[in-house]
N, C-alpha and C positions, 0 to 999 in steps of 0.2 A: 447628427445623432438621432435616431427614432425614440420616440417615448413610447416606455412600456406601462406606466401608470399616471393618474392623474397628477400625484405628488412630485412628479418630475417636471410638469409645466413651467414655462416663464413666470414669475411672482405677478406680472401683469394679467395673466391669465387667472393663475390659481385665486387671486386676491377679488377677481372683478367679475369673473364671468360664472355663473351657475353651472352645476355639475353636467347638466346636458349640454351646454355650450362648450364645455371642458373636454367632453367626449369627441363633440363634432371636430374641434380644435385639433386633438391628438389623432383623430383617425386620417383627417385632411392632411394633416403635416407629415404623418408617417408616409402617406400614399406618395405626397409631392417629394419628399426626400429622395425616394426611390425614382420618380418619374424625372425628375431633374437633375440625378446624378449627384447628389449631395449638395446640391445649392441651397444652403440652411435660410438665407435672406428670401430667396423665393418661396420655399416652403411656407415661411411664415407668413407672408403676402397670401399665399393661397389658402392657408387656415384660418386667418382674420377674414377673408372672403366669405369663407364657409360659415363662419359663425354669423357674420352679418345677413346671411339668407335666413336665418330664423330669431337671431336677436337683434336689440337696437340699444345702444346707450341711452340709459335714464339721465338728461340734463339735471335734475336734481340731485341725484345721488351719485352720479358719475360711474354708476355700475352697470350690466348689460341685462337687460330684461328680454322675456320672450316676448316677440311681434304677435298682436292680436291676430288671428284668422279672420279672412274677410266672410 
């Protein structure tokens, strides 16, 4: 099922990923769920990979932070 707003995202995303990353996750998930005929597991993997393009997990806080641009 596609997400229409951030508050619907999984707790792991809502509680650890900044708002910009949540938007990326939501859009990637929604696109993938359509593309892969409702395969939620695959859509979640696609969404996390999209977040990892711009964010990384901070080992000290276990939260996601924006990657520094080169």
